[in-house]
N, C-alpha and C positions, 0 to 999 in steps of 0.2 A: 504494500500500500504506500502510495506517495504521501509525503509530508511537506509542509511549507518550509521554504528555505529560511533559516533563522540565524545564519552566521552574519555577524556584523563586518563591515569593511575594516581593514586594518591599515595602519600607517606603514610607511616604509621602514621606520625604526622598529615597529612591532614585528614586521616580517623578518627582519634581521634577527631579532631576539628569538623568534619562533624557530628559525633555522638553527641557531646556536643551541637552543633547548633540545632540538632533535639530534644534535651531535655534529653539526657541520662546523668546521673550523673557519672562522672569519677573522683574518689578520687585521683588516682595515674596515670596520663597520661603516664608516662614512662613504667609502668607495662602494661597498655593497649596496648601501642605500641609493647611491647615485645610479648604479646599474639596474636595481629593481625599479627605480623611478622611470628609467628610459626604456627598459626592456620588458617589464611586466613580470610579476611573480609567476603567473601561469605559463608564460612563454619559457622562462628559465626552468620551470618545473619539469618540462619534458627532458631537459638535459641533465637533471640530477637523478632521474629515475634509476639509471644504472648504478648509482652510488648508494641507493637505499638498501639497508640491511633487511628491513621489513616494510613492505609497501602499506600494509594495513595501518601501521602506527606512524609511517613516514619517518622512521628513524634511519640515520645514516650509518654506513660502515665506518668503523674507527679510521681516523686519518683522512676523512673526506674534507677537502678544502673548497671554499667558494671559488677560488682561482681556478681549480680544475674544471668546475662546472662552466665557468666563464670561458675558459680555453676551448672547451668542447663546443660551446655555442658559437664562438668566433670561427673555429674551424668549419663548422657546418655552414655558417653564413658565407664564408669565402668560397667553399666548395660549390654551394648553390649558385653563387654569382658566376663562377667559372662555367658551370653546366648551362646556366641560362644564356650566357654569352655564346657558347658553342651552338646551342639550339637555335638561337636567333640568327646566327650566320648561315646555318643549314636552311632554316625556314626562308630567309630572304633569297637564297640561291635557288631553292626549289620553286618559289614563286616566280622568279625571273625566268627559269627554264620553261615552266608551264606556260607562262604568257608568251614568251618568245616563240616556242614551237607551235602553239595553237595559232598565233597570229600569222606566222610565216607559212604554215601548211594549210590553214583553214580560214584565214581572214581575221580582221580586227575584232569582229563580233562573233567569233567561233563559239563562245559560251552561250549564244542564243540559238544555236543550231542543234536541235534535238536529235538529228540523224547521227551525231557524233557520240551518242550515249549507248552503252550496252543496254541499259534499262531506262526507257523513257520516263517511267513514273519516278525513278530516282533523280533523273535530270530535272524534272519539274520541281521536286522537293529541294534540290540543290539551288535551282534558279530562284525559288521563293526565298530561301535563306539568304542567298546573295543579294537579292533585291532589298531584303530587310537590312542587311549590313550596309549596303550602299545608302539606303534611306536614313540610317542612323549616323552616317559619316558627316563630320563637319569639316572635312578636308576641302580646301579652296579649289583644288584641281577637280574634285568630283563635282562640286557645285557648278563650276565653269562648264564642264562637259555636259552636265544635265541641262543647263540653261541654254546651251549653244546648239546642241545636236538633237535630232529627233528620235534616235534609237532609245529603246526602253531602258538600256543600261549603257554606261560608258564602255569604251573598248577594253579588251581583255587585259592589256598592260596597265590599265588604270584600276580596274576592279580588283585585280590580284593584290593591290596594296591595301585594301580595306577588308579583305576576307580573312577569317580566322584560319589558323593552321588546320584545324579539324575539317573545316569546309573545303579547304584546298585539297586535303587528302581524299575527301569524298569525290571531288571533281575528277581527280586523277584516277581513282579506282573505277569510276564509271566511264572513263574515256575509252571509246571503242577502237579507233584507228591504231593498229599495232605499230606502224611506222612512227607515229607521233609519240606513243608511249615509250618506244625504244629510244627515240631521240632524246627525250627528257631524261631517261635513266642513264643513257650513255655519258652524260655529263659527269656522272659519279662513278662510272666504270662498273655499274651493276646491271643485272638483268631487270627488265621492267617488273617482273613478279616480286623481286626483292624490294624495289622501291615501293611497290604497292603495299607491302607489309610494313 
């Protein structure tokens, strides 16, 4: 049975004291307060879980230092930033290849051509999602293209810049012409099936 939440909010100083009471060694309580103020007790809580001796009581293993928890957080943050940077580079490149190959092999508005889809009903779903993403965009180049030209959507090299990575993946996976799929995948030295996955 559920019960009402009755825990009061705690100050940063109280959070430091609670961690110390549970066995965490905190050499510099003022610095710990600073990090709790800017990183949040609950965010850091995920990083001290491996240091808990007993999760039910939240007591720490002997010799657990706040600095160890902070080091783990910093390592995770830096690793995440490196991974996000790598993903962003791949994403931008795949967008570029998808738009380039579609435009050169099937025209600037190839994304409006249902005959290029394996499954027409998925093409329509993708087109509807793309239309939504273009409609939500506040990019000046999108607004200019929509206000200047009569096509229902801007050219493929423009719309690829506002579509999500998930939608880009769905467009590629539903792309029927094998030469186009192979040309996109060839930029990465992989088979089109590998890129699809």
